[in-house]
KEKE-3310 file (N, C-alpha, C; in steps of 0.2 Angstrom, whole numbers, plus 5000, padded with zeros to 4 digits):
npx = (4834:4835:4841:4845:4849:4859:4869:4872:4879:4890:4895:4900:4907:4918:4924:4930:4940:4946:4961:4975:4981:4969:4973:4984:4982:4973:4981:4990:4983:4985:4985:4996:4996:4984:4985:4995:4986:4976:4983:4988:4973:4970:4979:4981:4969:4957:4969:4978:4969:4970:4982:4978:4974:4984:4993:4986:4988:5002:5005:4997:5003:5016:5013:5007:5017:5026:5018:5016:5028:5033:5021:5028:5040:5039:5043:5046:5049:5062:5069:5068:5078:5090:5092:5096:5102:5115:5122:5125:5116:5104:5106:5111:5093:5087:5093:5090:5077:5069:5071:5064:5052:5048:5049:5036:5027:5026:5023:5011:5004:5004:4995:4982:4981:4981:4968:4958:4958:4953:4941:4936:4939:4943:4952:4969:4979:4993:4988:4979:4989:4997:4987:4981:4995:4999:4985:4986:5000:4998:4986:4992:5002:4997:4984:4979:4985:4976:4964:4969:4970:4959:4952:4961:4956:4942:4943:4947:4934:4934:4939:4930:4922:4926:4922:4909:4910:4912:4900:4892:4894:4891:4895:4904:4902:4907:4918:4925:4927:4934:4947:4951:4953:4962:4977:4985:4999:5010:5022:5030:5039:5035:5023:5029:5035:5026:5017:5030:5028:5015:5017:5026:5021:5010:5016:5025:5039:5036:5027:5029:5037:5027:5017:5023:5026:5015:5007:5017:5016:5002:5000:5009:5001:4990:4984:4980:4986:4999:5003:5008:4993:4987:4974:4976:4984:4979:4966:4974:4980:4965:4962:4975:4972:4960:4962:4971:4966:4955:4961:4966:4955:4951:4960:4958:4945:4949:4956:4947:4937:4943:4949:4936:4930:4938:4949:4939:4935:4946:4956:4971:4983:4985:4992:4992:4983:4971:4971:4964:4950:4944:4943:4935:4923:4914:4912:4907:4901:4894:4892:4902:4914:4915:4916:4926:4938:4934:4937:4953:4958:4951:4959:4975:4974:4974:4983:4997:4999:5005:5011:5025:5022:5030:5042:5046:5046:5056:5068:5067:5069:5080:5090:5088:5078:5067:5048:5033:5017:5006:5015:5015:5022:5033:5038:5042:5052:5060:5054:5042:5046:5056:5043:5038:5048:5048:5036:5037:5048:5042:5033:5039:5047:5037:5040:5053:5056:5053:5043:5028:5027:5039:5045:5036:5043:5057:5052:5048:5060:5068:5058:5056:5069:5074:5062:5065:5079:5071:5061:5067:5076:5064:5059:5069:5069:5056:5059:5066:5071:5074:5071:5059:5051:5038:5032:5034:5037:5024:5023:5015:5017:5029:5031:5023:5029:5043:5039:5034:5049:5054:5048:5047:5061:5065:5056:5065:5076:5072:5067:5080:5088:5078:5079:5095:5097:5088:5097)
npy = (5078:5065:5047:5043:5055:5057:5047:5050:5061:5057:5048:5058:5067:5056:5053:5066:5065:5053:5050:5053:5040:5031:5034:5029:5016:5010:5010:5003:4990:4989:4987:4977:4972:4966:4957:4949:4941:4938:4927:4919:4916:4907:4898:4892:4890:4895:4897:4905:4915:4918:4926:4941:4943:4941:4950:4962:4970:4970:4979:4991:4996:4998:5008:5016:5024:5027:5038:5045:5051:5057:5069:5072:5077:5086:5083:5072:5055:5054:5065:5064:5053:5060:5069:5064:5053:5045:5049:5037:5028:5032:5035:5022:5017:5026:5022:5007:5010:5017:5011:4998:5005:5012:5000:4995:5005:5004:4992:4993:5001:4995:4983:4990:4996:4985:4979:4990:4987:4975:4978:4988:4982:4987:4999:4997:4991:4997:5010:5015:5012:5023:5033:5035:5037:5048:5056:5055:5063:5076:5078:5077:5086:5097:5099:5107:5102:5100:5097:5086:5076:5075:5068:5055:5052:5047:5040:5031:5021:5017:5003:4998:4988:4976:4971:4966:4957:4943:4939:4938:4926:4908:4905:4895:4898:4892:4884:4897:4905:4895:4894:4908:4908:4899:4894:4888:4881:4877:4867:4868:4875:4884:4890:4893:4905:4912:4917:4925:4935:4940:4947:4954:4962:4969:4974:4987:4999:5011:5016:5019:5031:5038:5039:5045:5058:5062:5064:5075:5086:5089:5093:5103:5112:5113:5125:5121:5111:5114:5113:5096:5086:5076:5072:5076:5066:5053:5055:5053:5040:5034:5036:5029:5015:5011:5014:5003:4993:4993:4990:4976:4970:4974:4964:4952:4949:4949:4938:4929:4930:4923:4912:4904:4905:4903:4892:4882:4880:4875:4884:4888:4894:4911:4925:4938:4954:4954:4943:4937:4944:4940:4927:4925:4930:4919:4910:4917:4928:4943:4954:4953:4952:4963:4971:4969:4972:4986:4988:4986:4997:5009:5007:5008:5022:5027:5021:5024:5039:5038:5030:5036:5050:5048:5044:5054:5064:5058:5057:5070:5078:5071:5077:5091:5098:5109:5103:5097:5094:5104:5114:5124:5120:5130:5132:5120:5112:5101:5093:5088:5085:5072:5065:5065:5058:5047:5042:5038:5033:5020:5016:5014:5004:4993:4990:4988:4975:4971:4962:4963:4954:4952:4964:4964:4955:4957:4971:4966:4960:4969:4978:4969:4966:4978:4983:4976:4984:4996:4995:4994:5004:5013:5009:5011:5025:5029:5027:5036:5047:5058:5063:5061:5066:5065:5058:5044:5027:5014:5000:4991:4996:4993:4980:4974:4980:4976:4962:4962:4966:4955:4946:4950:4951:4939:4934:4942:4934:4920:4925:4930:4917:4909:4915:4913:4899:4896:4898)
npz = (5094:5081:5084:5069:5065:5076:5074:5061:5060:5069:5060:5049:5055:5060:5046:5043:5051:5044:5035:5031:5036:5032:5016:5016:5020:5010:4999:4997:4993:4979:4962:4960:4972:4972:4963:4968:4981:4975:4967:4978:4982:4971:4970:4982:4987:5001:5011:5013:5021:5034:5036:5032:5046:5054:5048:5050:5065:5064:5054:5058:5069:5065:5055:5063:5072:5062:5059:5070:5072:5062:5064:5077:5075:5063:5051:5036:5034:5029:5030:5048:5047:5041:5046:5060:5060:5053:5036:5026:5030:5026:5012:5006:5010:5000:4989:4987:4988:4974:4964:4966:4968:4959:4948:4954:4951:4937:4937:4941:4933:4921:4924:4926:4912:4905:4911:4909:4895:4892:4898:4888:4874:4861:4860:4861:4878:4877:4874:4886:4896:4893:4894:4909:4914:4908:4914:4927:4929:4926:4936:4945:4946:4945:4952:4967:4985:4994:4986:4980:4991:4996:4984:4983:4995:4993:4982:4989:4990:4979:4985:4988:4981:4983:4993:4989:4982:4984:4988:4978:4974:4981:4995:5010:5025:5037:5034:5030:5041:5049:5040:5042:5056:5059:5055:5043:5037:5023:5021:5009:4995:4985:4993:5004:4998:4992:5006:5010:4999:5001:5014:5010:5001:5013:5021:5017:5012:5006:5012:5025:5024:5017:5025:5039:5030:5025:5038:5045:5033:5035:5048:5047:5039:5047:5057:5071:5074:5077:5089:5095:5103:5115:5109:5096:5093:5096:5086:5074:5078:5077:5064:5058:5063:5056:5043:5041:5046:5035:5024:5025:5028:5015:5007:5012:5010:4994:4993:4999:4988:4976:4981:4981:4970:4959:4963:4967:4955:4948:4944:4943:4940:4942:4937:4934:4937:4926:4921:4934:4935:4922:4923:4933:4927:4919:4930:4941:4934:4926:4934:4946:4939:4930:4943:4949:4941:4937:4950:4951:4942:4951:4961:4956:4951:4963:4971:4962:4965:4977:4977:4968:4975:4986:4985:4977:4989:4998:4991:4987:5001:5006:4999:5003:4995:4989:4992:4991:4991:4991:4986:4970:4953:4951:4962:4968:4957:4957:4964:4958:4946:4950:4951:4939:4932:4938:4934:4920:4918:4925:4916:4906:4908:4904:4892:4888:4890:4903:4911:4920:4930:4932:4938:4948:4954:4956:4963:4975:4983:4984:4993:5003:5006:5012:5020:5036:5038:5039:5049:5060:5061:5064:5077:5084:5081:5088:5101:5107:5117:5116:5102:5103:5112:5124:5118:5116:5110:5119:5128:5120:5108:5107:5107:5097:5087:5088:5085:5072:5064:5068:5060:5046:5046:5044:5034:5024:5026:5019:5007:5001:5004:4993:4982:4980:4979:4967:4960)
capx = (4838:4833:4843:4847:4854:4867:4871:4875:4884:4896:4900:4902:4915:4924:4925:4932:4944:4951:4964:4984:4981:4964:4975:4989:4976:4970:4985:4992:4978:4984:4984:5002:4994:4978:4988:4996:4980:4971:4986:4985:4968:4968:4983:4979:4961:4959:4975:4982:4965:4975:4988:4974:4971:4991:4998:4985:4990:5011:5003:4995:5009:5020:5012:5006:5025:5027:5013:5019:5036:5030:5017:5030:5045:5037:5048:5044:5055:5070:5073:5071:5084:5094:5093:5098:5106:5122:5119:5126:5109:5099:5109:5106:5087:5086:5096:5084:5070:5071:5069:5057:5046:5048:5044:5030:5023:5025:5018:5002:5003:5002:4989:4978:4981:4976:4960:4955:4958:4948:4933:4936:4944:4943:4958:4974:4981:4996:4986:4977:4993:5001:4983:4984:5000:4997:4981:4990:5003:4993:4983:4998:5005:4989:4979:4982:4986:4969:4960:4974:4970:4951:4950:4964:4951:4936:4946:4946:4928:4932:4940:4923:4919:4928:4917:4902:4912:4911:4891:4889:4896:4891:4901:4902:4905:4910:4925:4929:4931:4939:4952:4954:4956:4965:4985:4987:5004:5013:5031:5034:5043:5031:5020:5033:5036:5019:5019:5034:5027:5011:5021:5031:5012:5006:5021:5028:5044:5035:5020:5033:5039:5020:5012:5027:5027:5007:5006:5020:5012:4995:5003:5012:4996:4985:4983:4978:4990:5005:5005:5004:4992:4984:4968:4979:4987:4969:4963:4980:4979:4960:4966:4980:4971:4955:4966:4974:4960:4951:4969:4967:4948:4951:4964:4953:4940:4950:4958:4941:4936:4949:4951:4932:4928:4943:4952:4936:4934:4952:4960:4978:4986:4983:5000:4990:4974:4968:4970:4959:4947:4943:4942:4928:4916:4911:4912:4903:4894:4895:4893:4908:4920:4915:4916:4934:4940:4935:4944:4958:4959:4954:4965:4978:4973:4974:4989:5001:5000:5006:5020:5027:5025:5035:5048:5047:5046:5061:5076:5071:5071:5087:5094:5086:5077:5059:5046:5027:5012:5005:5019:5017:5029:5039:5040:5046:5051:5064:5049:5039:5049:5054:5036:5036:5053:5045:5030:5037:5052:5037:5028:5043:5047:5034:5043:5062:5059:5053:5036:5024:5027:5046:5044:5034:5047:5062:5053:5047:5064:5069:5056:5061:5079:5073:5059:5067:5081:5069:5059:5071:5078:5059:5058:5074:5067:5049:5061:5071:5066:5077:5066:5050:5049:5035:5027:5038:5031:5020:5025:5012:5020:5037:5030:5021:5035:5048:5035:5035:5053:5056:5045:5050:5068:5063:5053:5070:5080:5069:5068:5088:5089:5076:5086:5101:5095:5085:5104)
capy = (5076:5058:5043:5043:5061:5058:5044:5054:5067:5055:5047:5062:5068:5051:5053:5071:5063:5051:5056:5049:5035:5028:5035:5023:5007:5009:5011:4994:4985:4992:4982:4973:4969:4962:4952:4943:4938:4933:4922:4916:4914:4903:4892:4888:4893:4899:4893:4910:4918:4920:4930:4945:4942:4942:4957:4970:4973:4973:4985:4996:4998:5001:5013:5022:5024:5032:5045:5049:5052:5062:5072:5076:5078:5092:5079:5066:5048:5051:5070:5064:5049:5065:5076:5063:5047:5045:5048:5031:5023:5035:5033:5015:5014:5028:5017:5004:5012:5021:5006:4995:5009:5013:4993:4993:5007:5000:4983:4995:5003:4990:4980:4995:4996:4977:4979:4993:4983:4969:4982:4990:4977:4991:5001:4994:4994:5002:5016:5016:5015:5031:5040:5033:5040:5057:5059:5055:5067:5081:5079:5080:5092:5105:5101:5108:5097:5098:5093:5079:5072:5073:5063:5051:5050:5047:5035:5023:5019:5010:4997:4993:4984:4969:4966:4964:4952:4937:4938:4936:4917:4905:4903:4891:4903:4888:4884:4905:4907:4891:4895:4912:4909:4891:4895:4883:4880:4871:4866:4869:4880:4890:4893:4900:4913:4916:4921:4929:4941:4943:4950:4964:4966:4971:4979:4991:5001:5017:5018:5021:5037:5042:5040:5051:5064:5067:5069:5081:5091:5092:5096:5111:5116:5115:5129:5119:5105:5118:5108:5090:5085:5068:5072:5074:5059:5048:5056:5050:5033:5032:5036:5023:5010:5011:5012:4997:4988:4992:4987:4971:4969:4971:4961:4946:4947:4947:4931:4925:4927:4920:4905:4902:4905:4899:4888:4877:4880:4873:4888:4888:4901:4918:4929:4943:4954:4955:4935:4934:4946:4936:4920:4925:4930:4913:4905:4921:4931:4947:4959:4951:4953:4971:4976:4966:4974:4994:4990:4988:5004:5014:5006:5012:5029:5030:5018:5025:5046:5039:5028:5042:5054:5045:5042:5061:5065:5054:5061:5078:5078:5067:5082:5095:5102:5111:5097:5095:5093:5109:5121:5124:5118:5133:5134:5115:5109:5096:5088:5088:5082:5065:5062:5064:5054:5039:5039:5041:5027:5014:5017:5011:4996:4989:4990:4986:4969:4969:4960:4964:4948:4951:4969:4963:4951:4963:4975:4963:4958:4977:4980:4964:4969:4987:4983:4974:4988:5002:4994:4993:5010:5017:5006:5017:5035:5028:5023:5040:5053:5066:5066:5062:5069:5061:5052:5038:5020:5012:4991:4984:4997:4988:4973:4973:4983:4970:4954:4965:4968:4947:4941:4953:4948:4929:4935:4944:4930:4918:4927:4930:4909:4908:4918:4912:4892:4898:4899)
capz = (5087:5081:5083:5062:5065:5080:5069:5054:5063:5070:5055:5047:5061:5057:5040:5043:5054:5042:5031:5028:5038:5028:5011:5014:5022:5005:4994:4999:4991:4973:4956:4962:4978:4972:4960:4974:4983:4967:4966:4982:4981:4966:4970:4989:4991:5007:5014:5017:5026:5042:5034:5033:5052:5058:5047:5053:5071:5064:5050:5062:5075:5061:5052:5070:5075:5056:5058:5077:5069:5058:5068:5083:5071:5057:5047:5035:5040:5027:5033:5052:5046:5038:5056:5069:5060:5047:5030:5024:5032:5021:5005:5007:5009:4994:4983:4987:4985:4969:4958:4971:4968:4951:4946:4958:4948:4931:4938:4941:4927:4915:4927:4923:4904:4902:4914:4903:4887:4894:4897:4880:4869:4855:4863:4865:4881:4877:4874:4893:4900:4891:4895:4913:4916:4909:4918:4933:4930:4925:4942:4955:4945:4943:4958:4977:4988:4996:4981:4977:4996:4993:4977:4986:4999:4988:4978:4993:4994:4973:4986:4993:4976:4984:4997:4986:4976:4989:4990:4972:4972:4984:5001:5015:5028:5042:5031:5030:5048:5051:5038:5044:5064:5061:5052:5037:5034:5021:5021:5002:4993:4982:4997:5008:4993:4992:5010:5008:4996:5005:5019:5006:4999:5015:5025:5012:5014:5003:5015:5030:5022:5013:5032:5041:5026:5026:5044:5045:5029:5039:5055:5045:5035:5050:5061:5076:5073:5078:5094:5096:5108:5116:5106:5090:5094:5096:5079:5070:5078:5075:5057:5055:5062:5053:5037:5041:5044:5028:5020:5028:5025:5005:5006:5015:5004:4987:4993:4998:4982:4969:4982:4984:4966:4954:4967:4964:4948:4947:4939:4949:4938:4940:4936:4935:4940:4921:4923:4939:4933:4914:4924:4937:4921:4918:4935:4946:4932:4924:4938:4950:4933:4931:4949:4951:4934:4939:4957:4950:4940:4956:4966:4954:4952:4971:4974:4958:4967:4983:4977:4966:4979:4993:4983:4977:4995:5001:4988:4991:5010:5007:4996:5006:4990:4992:4992:4993:4983:4992:4979:4963:4950:4949:4966:4969:4952:4956:4968:4952:4939:4951:4949:4932:4930:4940:4931:4915:4919:4928:4911:4900:4909:4900:4884:4888:4892:4910:4912:4927:4935:4934:4940:4956:4958:4960:4968:4981:4982:4987:5000:5009:5010:5017:5026:5042:5041:5040:5054:5066:5064:5067:5082:5088:5085:5091:5107:5105:5123:5112:5097:5103:5119:5129:5114:5114:5111:5125:5131:5116:5100:5106:5106:5087:5082:5087:5081:5064:5066:5067:5055:5040:5044:5042:5026:5019:5024:5017:4999:4998:5000:4988:4975:4978:4978:4960:4954)
cpx = (4839:4840:4849:4854:4859:4872:4875:4880:4890:4899:4902:4908:4919:4928:4930:4940:4949:4955:4971:4986:4975:4968:4980:4987:4977:4974:4991:4990:4980:4985:4990:5000:4988:4979:4991:4992:4976:4974:4987:4980:4968:4971:4983:4975:4961:4962:4978:4977:4967:4977:4984:4975:4978:4993:4994:4986:5000:5009:5002:4999:5015:5019:5009:5013:5027:5024:5014:5024:5035:5025:5021:5036:5043:5040:5045:5053:5061:5072:5073:5077:5092:5096:5098:5104:5113:5119:5119:5118:5105:5101:5105:5099:5085:5087:5092:5077:5067:5068:5063:5050:5044:5046:5039:5024:5021:5022:5012:4999:5000:4996:4982:4977:4978:4970:4957:4956:4954:4943:4932:4940:4946:4950:4962:4977:4987:4993:4983:4982:4996:4994:4985:4990:5000:4991:4984:4993:5001:4990:4987:5000:5001:4986:4982:4980:4979:4964:4963:4971:4964:4951:4955:4958:4946:4937:4947:4941:4930:4935:4932:4919:4922:4927:4911:4904:4910:4904:4889:4889:4892:4896:4897:4906:4909:4917:4930:4931:4934:4946:4955:4956:4961:4972:4984:4994:5006:5022:5034:5036:5041:5025:5024:5036:5033:5017:5022:5031:5018:5014:5024:5026:5011:5011:5026:5031:5040:5029:5023:5033:5033:5017:5017:5026:5021:5007:5009:5017:5007:4995:5005:5007:4990:4986:4983:4981:4998:5009:5003:5001:4988:4976:4971:4980:4980:4967:4969:4979:4971:4963:4969:4977:4965:4957:4969:4970:4955:4954:4967:4960:4948:4955:4962:4949:4942:4954:4951:4937:4938:4948:4943:4931:4932:4946:4947:4934:4941:4959:4963:4981:4985:4990:4998:4982:4969:4965:4962:4951:4943:4941:4936:4921:4911:4907:4906:4900:4899:4897:4900:4913:4920:4918:4923:4939:4942:4937:4950:4961:4957:4958:4972:4978:4975:4982:4997:5003:5002:5011:5027:5030:5029:5039:5052:5051:5055:5068:5074:5070:5079:5091:5093:5083:5069:5053:5039:5021:5008:5009:5017:5023:5034:5041:5044:5047:5055:5058:5045:5041:5051:5049:5035:5042:5050:5040:5031:5043:5047:5034:5031:5046:5043:5034:5048:5061:5057:5047:5035:5026:5034:5045:5043:5038:5053:5061:5050:5053:5066:5067:5057:5065:5078:5072:5062:5072:5076:5065:5059:5073:5070:5057:5062:5071:5061:5051:5066:5068:5067:5073:5061:5048:5044:5031:5030:5036:5030:5024:5021:5012:5025:5036:5028:5026:5040:5044:5035:5042:5056:5054:5046:5059:5068:5062:5061:5076:5078:5070:5074:5091:5086:5079:5090:5100:5092:5090:5104)
cpy = (5068:5057:5042:5050:5062:5052:5045:5057:5063:5052:5052:5066:5062:5052:5060:5068:5057:5054:5051:5042:5028:5028:5030:5016:5006:5008:5004:4992:4988:4987:4976:4969:4965:4956:4945:4940:4937:4927:4918:4913:4905:4898:4889:4889:4896:4898:4898:4915:4920:4925:4938:4948:4944:4951:4963:4973:4977:4979:4991:5001:5000:5008:5020:5024:5030:5039:5048:5053:5058:5069:5076:5079:5087:5088:5073:5060:5049:5059:5068:5058:5054:5070:5069:5055:5047:5044:5042:5028:5025:5033:5026:5015:5020:5023:5010:5005:5014:5014:5001:4999:5010:5007:4994:5000:5006:4994:4987:5000:4998:4985:4986:4997:4990:4977:4983:4993:4978:4973:4985:4986:4981:4995:4995:4996:4997:5010:5020:5015:5021:5036:5039:5039:5046:5060:5060:5062:5073:5083:5081:5085:5100:5106:5103:5103:5095:5093:5087:5073:5071:5068:5057:5047:5046:5042:5027:5020:5015:5005:4992:4988:4976:4966:4963:4959:4946:4935:4937:4929:4913:4902:4899:4895:4900:4887:4889:4905:4901:4891:4902:4913:4904:4893:4888:4886:4876:4872:4865:4875:4886:4891:4897:4906:4917:4919:4926:4935:4946:4949:4957:4967:4972:4979:4982:4997:5008:5018:5020:5029:5041:5044:5045:5057:5068:5069:5074:5088:5094:5096:5103:5114:5117:5118:5127:5111:5108:5113:5101:5089:5078:5068:5071:5067:5052:5049:5051:5042:5028:5030:5031:5016:5008:5009:5006:4991:4986:4987:4978:4968:4967:4966:4953:4945:4947:4940:4925:4923:4922:4913:4901:4900:4901:4894:4883:4875:4876:4878:4889:4893:4906:4922:4938:4947:4954:4947:4933:4938:4943:4929:4921:4928:4924:4909:4911:4928:4938:4953:4959:4953:4960:4974:4975:4971:4981:4994:4990:4994:5009:5012:5009:5018:5030:5027:5022:5035:5044:5035:5033:5049:5054:5046:5051:5064:5063:5058:5068:5081:5077:5075:5089:5099:5105:5105:5100:5098:5099:5116:5118:5122:5122:5134:5127:5110:5103:5090:5084:5083:5076:5063:5060:5058:5045:5035:5036:5033:5021:5012:5014:5006:4992:4990:4990:4980:4967:4969:4963:4961:4949:4958:4967:4959:4955:4967:4972:4960:4964:4978:4974:4964:4974:4988:4983:4980:4995:5002:4995:4999:5016:5015:5011:5024:5033:5027:5030:5046:5059:5068:5064:5065:5064:5057:5046:5030:5017:5003:4988:4988:4993:4980:4970:4975:4977:4963:4957:4963:4960:4943:4944:4953:4943:4930:4936:4938:4923:4919:4928:4922:4905:4910:4916:4905:4892:4896:4892)
cpz = (5089:5083:5078:5064:5069:5077:5063:5056:5067:5064:5050:5050:5061:5052:5040:5046:5048:5036:5028:5029:5033:5019:5010:5014:5014:4997:4993:4995:4983:4968:4958:4966:4975:4968:4963:4977:4980:4968:4971:4985:4977:4964:4975:4990:4996:5012:5016:5020:5030:5041:5034:5041:5059:5056:5049:5058:5069:5059:5054:5066:5072:5058:5058:5071:5068:5057:5064:5076:5067:5061:5073:5079:5067:5052:5043:5036:5035:5030:5042:5053:5045:5045:5061:5066:5054:5041:5025:5023:5025:5016:5003:5006:5003:4986:4984:4983:4980:4965:4959:4968:4961:4948:4948:4953:4941:4930:4938:4937:4921:4918:4925:4916:4903:4904:4910:4898:4888:4895:4890:4875:4861:4854:4866:4871:4884:4878:4881:4895:4899:4895:4902:4917:4915:4913:4925:4934:4929:4932:4947:4954:4948:4949:4965:4981:4992:4993:4982:4983:4996:4989:4980:4990:4997:4984:4983:4994:4985:4979:4990:4989:4979:4990:4996:4983:4977:4987:4986:4971:4980:4989:5007:5019:5035:5039:5032:5037:5051:5047:5039:5054:5063:5057:5048:5034:5031:5020:5014:5000:4990:4989:5002:5005:4994:5001:5013:5004:4998:5009:5016:5004:5004:5019:5023:5013:5013:5009:5020:5029:5020:5021:5035:5037:5028:5032:5046:5040:5033:5044:5052:5044:5040:5056:5069:5078:5075:5083:5094:5105:5110:5112:5100:5088:5094:5090:5076:5073:5077:5067:5055:5056:5057:5046:5036:5040:5038:5024:5020:5025:5019:5004:5006:5010:4996:4987:4994:4991:4975:4973:4984:4974:4960:4957:4964:4960:4945:4942:4944:4947:4938:4942:4937:4934:4935:4921:4926:4938:4927:4919:4928:4932:4922:4923:4941:4943:4932:4929:4942:4945:4934:4937:4950:4948:4936:4946:4957:4946:4945:4960:4963:4952:4959:4973:4970:4962:4974:4982:4974:4970:4986:4990:4981:4985:4998:4997:4989:4997:5009:5006:5000:4999:4992:4989:4995:4987:4985:4988:4974:4961:4949:4955:4970:4963:4952:4958:4962:4947:4941:4950:4945:4929:4931:4938:4923:4915:4921:4921:4905:4901:4905:4894:4882:4890:4897:4910:4919:4932:4937:4939:4948:4959:4963:4964:4977:4985:4990:4993:5006:5012:5014:5023:5033:5043:5044:5047:5061:5069:5066:5073:5086:5087:5088:5101:5110:5109:5118:5107:5097:5108:5122:5126:5111:5115:5118:5123:5123:5108:5101:5104:5098:5087:5082:5082:5072:5062:5064:5062:5049:5039:5044:5034:5023:5018:5018:5007:4996:4998:4994:4981:4973:4977:4971:4956:4951)
residu = (MET:SER:SER:ILE:GLU:ARG:MET:SER:LYS:LYS:ILE:ILE:ARG:PHE:TRP:LYS:ILE:LEU:GLY:PRO:GLY:LEU:VAL:THR:GLY:ALA:SER:ASP:ASP:ASP:PRO:SER:GLY:ILE:ALA:THR:TYR:SER:GLN:ALA:GLY:ALA:VAL:TYR:GLY:LEU:SER:THR:LEU:TRP:THR:ALA:LEU:ILE:THR:PHE:PRO:LEU:MET:ALA:SER:ILE:GLN:GLU:MET:CYS:ALA:ARG:ILE:GLY:LEU:VAL:THR:SER:HIS:GLY:LEU:ALA:GLY:THR:LEU:LYS:LYS:HIS:TYR:SER:ARG:PRO:VAL:LEU:TYR:LEU:MET:LEU:LEU:PHE:SER:PHE:PRO:ALA:ILE:VAL:MET:ASN:ILE:GLY:ALA:ASP:ILE:ALA:GLY:MET:GLY:ALA:VAL:ALA:ASN:MET:LEU:LEU:PRO:SER:VAL:HIS:ALA:THR:PHE:PHE:CYS:ILE:GLY:PHE:THR:ILE:ILE:LEU:LEU:VAL:LEU:MET:ILE:TYR:LEU:PRO:TYR:GLN:LYS:ILE:ALA:ALA:VAL:LEU:LYS:TYR:LEU:CYS:LEU:ALA:LEU:LEU:VAL:TYR:LEU:ILE:VAL:PRO:PHE:LEU:TYR:LYS:GLN:ASP:TRP:MET:VAL:VAL:LEU:LYS:SER:THR:PHE:ILE:PRO:THR:ILE:ARG:PHE:ASP:ARG:ASP:PHE:ILE:ILE:LEU:LEU:VAL:ALA:ILE:LEU:GLY:THR:THR:ILE:SER:PRO:TYR:LEU:PHE:PHE:TRP:GLN:ALA:THR:MET:GLU:ALA:GLU:ASP:LYS:LYS:ARG:GLY:GLU:ASN:LYS:LEU:VAL:VAL:ASN:LYS:ARG:ILE:MET:HIS:GLU:MET:LYS:GLN:ASP:VAL:ASP:PHE:GLY:MET:LEU:PHE:SER:ASN:ILE:VAL:MET:PHE:PHE:ILE:ILE:LEU:THR:THR:GLY:THR:VAL:LEU:PHE:ASN:ALA:GLY:ILE:HIS:LYS:ILE:ASP:THR:VAL:GLU:GLN:ALA:ALA:ARG:ALA:LEU:LYS:PRO:LEU:ALA:GLY:ASP:ALA:ALA:TYR:LEU:LEU:PHE:ALA:VAL:GLY:VAL:ILE:GLY:THR:GLY:LEU:LEU:ALA:ILE:PRO:VAL:LEU:SER:GLY:SER:LEU:SER:TYR:ILE:ILE:THR:GLU:THR:PHE:GLY:TRP:LYS:GLU:GLY:LEU:ASP:LYS:LYS:PHE:HIS:GLU:ALA:LYS:ALA:PHE:TYR:ILE:ILE:ILE:ALA:VAL:SER:LEU:ILE:LEU:GLY:LEU:SER:LEU:ASN:TYR:VAL:GLY:ILE:SER:PRO:ILE:LYS:ALA:LEU:ILE:TYR:SER:ALA:VAL:LEU:TYR:GLY:LEU:THR:ALA:PRO:VAL:LEU:ILE:ALA:ILE:ILE:LEU:HIS:ILE:SER:ASN:ASN:LYS:LYS:ILE:MET:GLY:LYS:PHE:THR:ASN:GLY:LYS:ARG:ALA:ASN:ILE:LEU:GLY:PHE:ALA:ALA:PHE:VAL:LEU:MET:THR:ALA:ALA:ALA:VAL:VAL:LEU:VAL:PHE:VAL:GLN:ILE:THR:GLU:ARG)
# end
């Protein structure tokens, strides 16, 4: 067997291992996240590149805990909370999660519609928004779970376009390296708010729920996963680590693109993804513009099923209703109705006076408030031997998890302070 054949087999084997972790990480770079990263690059150049380096180990640590909880308990995070903790905590998470996720869905649908309209100006953005919503709803209801999982997995490849875009424009790689490894912190209000927004976009509570639930679903479905062992845990960790690394690399390259192309051209106000894509066209060329725009649509098609699916799992697990993407509509009506309602509500936000930017701000506030509480609970569950048995946290996981808790708590305090002082 040649070295090329051996390498090919290794790549295929590794691709088969990848699943919930890759999808979770890639869905984190949704259109609303791309808007946040684009704004960071346009306003502050490469000053926030270092955040991709800092958030990776924290994201990977928390998501690995969530995945481990799902594998060991065979329940999602909401199901585990319901079983082992007081109901008010679960209801509080639900109260904050529902509006935050719906507004996130709305912002993503609006971003996809606007970018599609930019590519095909003859069709109004409203029709694209409605069309994307219908397509996603039909696919989630009628496709079996295995096909949905495969589609989501391959949609992750859409994010690869953002790794190409920066190379279509001349870069000073020494400046890039310096900005990556030497943090820049400006003690002004807008910069701090943007840092909080980046944290809220990368370490999002809905991803905690999705990760745990998908691992639990895969365990129930796979005959070889009835008993959790070290090999399964190792494969899960590889999947999560790669997914979070991929997510942060994409985040890095989006900031790099907008931080060199737009910032250097004096374009410092970017509020939406279509503004970022449109601004790239005269500066970096048609190829960069098209790749950036197509990537937005691809990430939306990936992220919205994760958002709506995670919300439906949270609600159905909370109230003990039948749930699961592998079930047909008549077997889990409530589960699919919640998905439909979340998509329709998200779509309708764009027509009731709530702009995508306001939706992003509101969802960031709600995510920011719930993330520290959820991280604390995840740390507690992961260290509870009665729940996790021999698969409790190690020292490294606890250090990184506690660091994530401290950082997100500080971000929540800053967020609340900013909202109060703005009034």
